[in-house]
C-alpha positions in Angstrom: 69.5 65.5 65.6 66.8 63.2 66.3 64.4 64.7 63.6 66.9 63.9 60.9 67.1 60.5 61.8 63.5 59.9 61.7 63.0 61.5 58.4 65.8 59.3 56.9 64.1 56.1 58.3 60.7 57.2 56.9 62.3 57.7 53.4 64.0 54.4 53.2 60.7 52.5 54.1 58.6 54.2 51.4 61.1 53.3 48.7 61.2 49.7 49.7 57.5 49.4 49.4 57.7 50.7 45.8 60.2 48.4 44.7 58.1 45.5 46.1 55.2 46.5 43.9 57.2 46.8 40.9 58.7 43.3 41.4 55.1 41.9 41.7 53.9 43.4 38.4 57.0 42.1 36.7 56.1 38.5 37.9 52.5 38.8 36.6 53.7 39.9 33.2 56.1 36.7 33.0 53.1 34.5 33.8 51.2 35.8 30.8 54.0 35.1 28.4 54.1 31.5 29.5 50.5 31.0 28.2 51.6 31.4 24.6 51.4 27.8 22.9 54.7 26.0 22.4 55.4 25.1 18.8 55.7 21.4 17.9 57.2 19.5 15.0 53.9 18.4 13.2 55.7 15.6 11.7 55.7 14.0 15.3 52.0 14.4 15.7 49.4 11.6 14.9 45.5 11.8 14.7 43.1 9.3 15.7 39.1 9.1 16.1 37.0 6.9 18.3 34.8 6.0 15.4 35.4 5.7 11.7 31.7 5.4 10.6 28.5 6.6 12.1 24.9 7.0 11.3 23.3 10.5 11.3 20.2 9.4 13.3 22.6 8.4 16.1 23.8 12.0 16.8 27.0 10.2 18.0 29.8 12.2 19.9 33.1 11.2 18.5 36.4 11.8 20.2 39.4 13.2 18.0 42.7 12.7 19.6 46.2 14.1 19.0 49.3 12.3 20.2 52.9 13.6 20.4 56.0 11.5 20.7 57.6 13.3 23.6 56.1 15.2 26.5 56.7 19.0 26.8 57.5 21.2 29.6 54.5 23.6 28.5 51.1 23.2 26.8 51.1 22.3 23.2 48.3 23.6 20.9 47.5 21.6 17.6 45.4 23.4 15.0 43.0 21.1 12.8 41.6 21.5 9.4 38.0 20.3 8.6 37.2 19.2 5.1 35.2 16.5 3.2 31.7 16.2 1.7 29.9 16.8 5.1 29.5 20.5 6.2 30.8 21.8 9.5 28.1 23.2 11.7 25.6 21.6 9.4 26.2 17.9 9.3 28.5 18.0 12.3 29.9 20.3 15.0 33.4 20.3 17.2 34.0 21.6 20.6 37.1 23.2 19.4 39.1 23.4 16.2 42.4 22.8 18.1 43.5 20.2 20.5 45.6 21.1 23.4 48.1 18.7 24.9 48.9 19.6 28.5 52.3 20.0 29.8 53.8 16.5 30.6 51.1 14.7 28.5 51.3 12.9 25.3 47.6 13.2 24.1 44.9 15.7 23.9 41.3 15.6 22.7 38.3 17.5 21.2 34.8 16.3 20.5 33.1 16.1 17.3 29.2 15.7 17.3 27.1 14.5 14.4 24.0 16.7 13.7 20.9 14.9 12.9 18.7 16.7 10.4 15.4 16.2 8.4 17.2 16.0 5.0 17.9 12.5 3.9 21.3 12.4 2.0 22.0 9.2 0.1 25.2 7.5 0.1 28.3 8.4 2.4 29.3 11.7 3.5 32.8 12.1 4.9 34.7 14.2 7.4 38.4 14.7 6.7 40.5 16.0 9.7 44.0 17.0 9.1 46.8 19.0 10.8 46.7 22.5 9.9 49.9 24.1 8.5 51.4 20.9 7.6 53.9 21.7 4.7 54.6 19.2 2.0 58.1 18.9 3.0 57.0 17.3 6.3 56.5 13.5 6.4 53.6 12.9 8.9 54.1 10.1 11.5 53.2 6.5 10.5 50.1 6.7 12.8 48.5 9.1 10.5 48.2 13.0 10.0 44.6 12.7 9.1 41.5 10.7 10.1 38.4 10.3 8.0 34.7 9.7 9.5 32.0 8.4 7.1 28.5 9.3 8.0 25.3 7.7 6.4 21.9 8.8 7.0 20.5 5.5 7.7 17.9 3.8 5.4 14.8 5.3 3.7 11.8 3.2 3.4 10.0 2.5 0.1 6.4 1.1 -0.2 2.9 1.9 -0.7 0.6 4.1 1.4 -1.4 0.9 2.4 -1.5 -2.8 1.8 -5.0 -2.7 0.3 -7.5 -0.3 -1.5 -10.7 -0.3 -3.2 -11.2 1.6 -6.5 -14.0 2.1 -9.0 -13.7 -0.4 -12.0 -14.4 2.0 -14.6 -11.5 4.4 -13.9 -7.7 4.5 -14.2 -5.8 4.7 -10.9 -2.5 6.3 -10.3 -0.5 4.1 -7.8 2.2 5.9 -5.8 5.4 4.3 -4.8 6.3 6.4 -1.8 10.0 7.0 -0.3 10.0 8.0 3.4 12.8 10.5 2.6 14.1 12.3 -0.5 17.5 11.1 -1.7 20.2 13.0 -3.5 20.4 10.3 -6.3 18.0 8.5 -8.5 16.5 5.3 -7.2 15.5 2.4 -9.5 12.7 0.2 -8.3 11.8 -3.1 -9.7 8.1 -4.3 -9.3 5.7 -7.0 -10.6 1.9 -7.3 -10.8 -0.7 -10.0 -10.9 -4.1 -9.1 -12.6 -7.1 -11.5 -12.2 -9.1 -9.9 -15.2 -7.2 -10.2 -18.6 -8.7 -6.7 -19.6 -7.0 -5.1 -16.6 -3.6 -3.6 -17.2 -0.7 -2.2 -14.9 1.4 0.1 -17.3 5.1 0.1 -17.2 7.8 -2.4 -17.9 8.3 -3.5 -14.2 10.7 -0.7 -13.5 10.5 2.7 -12.5 12.9 5.6 -11.4 12.2 8.0 -8.5 14.3 11.0 -9.3 16.7 12.5 -6.9 15.1 15.0 -4.5 11.6 13.3 -5.1 9.7 11.1 -2.6 7.1 9.4 -5.0 6.7 8.0 -8.4 3.3 6.7 -9.9 2.2 4.0 -12.4 -1.3 3.8 -13.9 -3.4 0.9 -13.1 -6.1 0.5 -15.9 -9.3 -1.2 -14.1 -11.7 -0.3 -17.1 -12.8 -3.4 -18.8 -16.0 -2.2 -20.1 -17.8 -5.3 -18.8 -18.9 -6.6 -15.4 -16.7 -9.1 -13.8 -17.5 -11.9 -11.2 -16.0 -12.1 -7.7 -12.4 -13.1 -7.9 -11.8 -11.4 -11.2 -11.7 -8.0 -9.9 -8.3 -7.7 -8.1 -5.1 -6.4 -9.1 -1.9 -6.8 -6.9 1.4 -4.8 -7.3 4.6 -5.8 -5.4 7.9 -4.1 -5.0 10.6 -6.7 -5.6 14.0 -4.8 -5.6 15.6 -1.4 -5.2 18.9 -0.4 -6.5 20.2 1.5 -3.7 21.8 0.4 -0.5 20.4 3.2 1.5 16.8 2.2 0.7 14.9 -0.6 2.6 11.7 -2.1 1.1 9.1 -1.2 3.9 6.2 -3.4 5.3 3.8 -2.2 2.8 5.7 -3.7 -0.3 2.7 -5.2 -1.9 -0.8 -3.6 -2.6 -4.1 -5.5 -3.2 -6.4 -3.5 -5.3 -9.9 -4.5 -5.4 -12.4 -3.0 -7.9 -16.1 -2.2 -7.5 -18.7 -1.9 -10.3 -20.4 1.3 -10.6 -22.3 1.0 -13.8 -25.6 -0.7 -14.0 -26.7 -3.2 -16.6 -26.3 -6.7 -18.0 -23.1 -8.5 -19.0 -23.4 -11.4 -21.8 -20.3 -13.6 -22.3 -20.0 -16.2 -24.9 -17.2 -18.6 -25.0 -16.3 -21.6 -27.3 -13.5 -24.2 -27.3 -11.6 -23.3 -30.5 -9.2 -20.4 -30.2 -10.6 -18.5 -33.2 -12.9 -15.3 -33.7 -15.8 -17.3 -34.8 -18.7 -15.3 -33.4 -19.8 -11.7 -32.4 -22.8 -11.0 -30.0 -25.8 -8.7 -31.3 -29.0 -7.4 -29.8 -32.0 -6.8 -32.0 -35.1 -5.1 -31.2 -38.7 -6.4 -32.4 -38.4 -4.9 -35.9 -35.0 -6.7 -36.4 -32.8 -3.5 -36.1 -29.4 -3.6 -34.3 -29.4 -1.9 -31.0 -26.3 -3.2 -29.6 -23.4 -5.2 -31.0 -19.9 -6.3 -30.0 -17.0 -7.1 -32.4 -13.8 -7.1 -30.2 -12.3 -9.9 -32.3 -11.4 -12.0 -29.1 -10.2 -15.3 -29.8 -12.4 -18.1 -28.4 -14.9 -15.6 -26.7 -17.0 -12.5 -27.1 -18.7 -10.2 -24.4 -21.5 -7.6 -24.7 -22.4 -5.0 -22.1 -25.9 -3.8 -22.1 -25.8 -0.6 -20.1 -28.9 0.6 -18.3 -27.8 4.3 -18.4 -25.8 4.7 -21.5 -28.0 2.4 -23.5 -30.8 5.3 -23.5 -31.8 3.1 -21.5 -33.3 0.0 -23.1 -37.0 0.7 -23.6 -39.4 -1.6 -22.3 -40.0 -4.6 -24.8 -38.7 -7.8 -26.2 -35.4 -8.1 -27.8 -33.4 -10.9 -29.2 -29.6 -11.9 -28.4 -27.9 -13.5 -31.3 -24.7 -15.0 -32.4 -23.2 -13.4 -35.6 -21.5 -16.2 -37.5 -19.5 -14.2 -39.8 -16.4 -16.6 -39.5 -18.4 -19.7 -38.7 -18.9 -21.7 -41.8 -20.7 -24.7 -40.3 -18.4 -27.4 -41.4 -17.8 -28.3 -37.9 -20.3 -27.8 -35.0 -19.3 -25.6 -32.2 -20.6 -25.4 -28.8 -21.2 -21.8 -27.2 -21.5 -21.3 -23.7 -23.3 -18.1 -22.3 -23.0 -16.5 -18.9 -25.2 -13.5 -17.7 -24.2 -11.2 -15.0 -25.3 -8.0 -13.5 -23.7 -5.1 -11.5 -24.7 -7.0 -8.3 -22.6 -10.1 -9.1 -26.0 -11.8 -9.7 -26.2 -14.4 -12.6 -29.3 -15.2 -14.5 -29.4 -19.0 -14.2 -26.9 -21.0 -16.5 -24.4 -21.2 -17.6 -26.3 -22.0 -20.9 -25.0 -23.9 -23.9 -25.9 -23.7 -27.6 -24.5 -25.8 -30.3 -24.1 -24.1 -33.8 -24.4 -26.6 -36.5 -24.7 -24.3 -39.6 -24.4 -20.8 -40.8 -27.5 -19.0 -41.7 -27.7 -17.0 -45.0 -28.0 -13.6 -42.9 -25.3 -14.8 -40.4 -27.8 -14.4 -37.4 -28.3 -17.2 -35.0 -31.1 -16.3 -32.4 -30.3 -17.9 -29.0 -32.1 -15.7 -26.2 -34.9 -13.6 -25.7 -34.5 -10.4 -23.5 -37.5 -9.0 -22.0 -37.1 -5.4 -20.5 -39.7 -4.1 -18.2 -38.9 -1.0 -16.2 -35.1 -1.7 -16.1 -35.8 -5.5 -15.1 -34.3 -8.0 -17.4 -35.7 -11.3 -17.9 -33.5 -13.9 -19.9 -35.1 -16.9 -21.7 -33.3 -19.3 -23.9 -35.3 -19.8 -27.3 -33.0 -22.5 -28.8 -30.2 -24.8 -27.9 -28.9 -25.6 -31.4 -29.8 -24.7 -35.0 
């Protein structure tokens, strides 16, 4: 009798424990079901961002928020679309592609971070964030179903490598306009120049184009004048005046001063007269009367002759005559001609010297100076002041 009762009591207790365990398992399964997001009417959702424009170099973190009109009893998940010219995970990243609005709340957020890279992209890139799965039949809330964020890469700098350089005079120089970062569109640059020597020349029409993807463009500076120049006449300046692109700033090296140096050796003879006509040429004769050097540039009001110590054989030791060639001078009106002599060291040989041409000889030669050459040393003597 007692044994039966005991067995019965043991059996009931075991059964109750099993039922309790089964109830606990059922409660856990119900909690998992609650975690499934509650659907929301997307027409009642509006998006906003903490910034509508930013600069890539700032690497800014922008808060994207979603707002619903009425709080829900359960969490709400809102999926987002990312589009636009900026690339996700390249130009920007997001902490999540969806926004969760917690139960009882009206808003939720996610973070968007601008990525700063080494590639300059001109103009404006944009990020367009919209609600995913928004059908065409749904009218978004007045607050907006999408947000747009514009990104600029900041400003590229345009200028020269330095503000001053020195080059050899008898050569052409390629002057580079440098862009600090390559752009994805052509850049139009306007420039001006000032030359102190009328034989120097800066090529181009004052405008150049730096092509998309390139960081430089060069122009040619011609500093070869085939003559010696005095101090103050051997400079060229080039200045960047304007750029047709809002993403480009003209840098501090916007102007460059180019100074030239003589590398040839010899003697420069320059003659000038008051009329603006091609009246005279210059010529050098040896003791036998043969021509050893001549100029006939056809300049108006001036004529120059360069006697190169190296290219001119060089001049052998001896005495030479420097003469005016009066091809276009008829002697009807006297003309005063001024002479200057200059060497590669910017030394002058006295002067300036003047000569008055009164008539035209039958052979067109008007002797003015004697040039004595002794072991590459030149001595200038004026032999006549008029004819």
